[in-house]
C-alpha positions, 0 to 999 in steps of 0.5 A: 143222317150218313151222308150219301155218296155217289160213285161215278164208274167212268167206261173204261176206254180201249186204244185197240179199235182205233190202232186197229182202223189205222193199221188198216189203211196203212196195209192198204197202201202197202198193198196197193204199191206191192201190187202194182210193183208185181202187175208192172214190174215184169215188164219194166225189167224185161222190156223185150215184149214192149211194143212202146218207143224206148227210151219212155217217153216224157208223157209215160215217165210222168205218168209213172212218177204221178201214178207212184207218187200219189200211191206213196202219198196216200201210204204217209197220209196214212201213216201221219194220222196213225202217229197223230200228226193231223196238221201235216196230214192236212196240209199234205192233202193239197200236194194230194189234190194237184196229184189228182189232177195231174194224173187225170190230166196226163192219164187222159192225154197217155191213153188216147196217145197209146190209142193211136199207137195201137196199144193199151196203157202198159205198153205191151199189149195187155189187158188184152182186148174183150171179144169183138172190141178193137184193141185201139178202142179197149185202150180208151176204155182205160179212160172210165177208170181215171173217171172213177178215180177222179170222182171218188178222190174229188169227193174224198177232197171235198169231205175232208172235214168229215174223216169217217167219210174221207178215209172211205173215199181215198180208200174206194179211190185208191182200191176200186180207182186205182185197182183195174189196170193193174189187175187186168195187166196181171190176170191176162199175162197168165196163159192158164187164166185166159178161158177164166178171166171172164170170171176172175176179173170180176171177182178180184175187183169185187174184192178190191172194192169191197175192202172198205165193207169188209173191214167196217163190218169185221172191225165195227159189226156194220157197214158204213154208208160210203163203203156199203154204197161206194162199193155197190156204185164202182162195181154196178158202173164197170160191169155196165160199162164194160159188159154193155156200153163198150160194145155199142155202136154209140161207144165205138163212135165216141172212141174213135172220135177221140183218137183221131 
């Protein structure tokens, strides 16, 4: 009786999806660094229109350093994962947690300090306040973005042992938590865009927070729940706060109490 031979055909495994995945997160880090340079660069180079005290206060300088360090660290962490240096990536995660705490802590005090002086985080009069909202109270509203960033980055650190969740939460913190201020700063400084800000800003912000969901759909054919619900909750909470809560008397009283 002839011996039966069983042939096992191993599936061909391609590294392309993983390479594309890693390139996406590196690209997001580069995008946000470039975006912040474009948004804040002109007012840094030409300080004639700024109404912050010059030279910059230690608090403002510390904020700029910490914010830049967080963005650079995100890019470095994405690069480490892409090159397989997971051990160093995890060790640097502690640095990321420290920078996140510093960003939130310093961000709170700088927003309050600037609101007391009558200008916002950028220090040159923009982003503009919404109609009916005093500039100092509009400045305090920047705290909402800082809280959003803190929640997302904190959740990302908590789920650091679940890579698929961790990387999406950190990307949402990057795109959804750190984009509103430079986005508002950039769009409100183009006079031709002023009549359309009510449409341009929400659409632009929606694109930012949907970045991870769009990538999931294109690359994997489905959207990860974190990318989907994270984008929905971030956009909805921002719309609720800036569209409704910011104009209420309760918020006015609370914001006034903070800056007194």
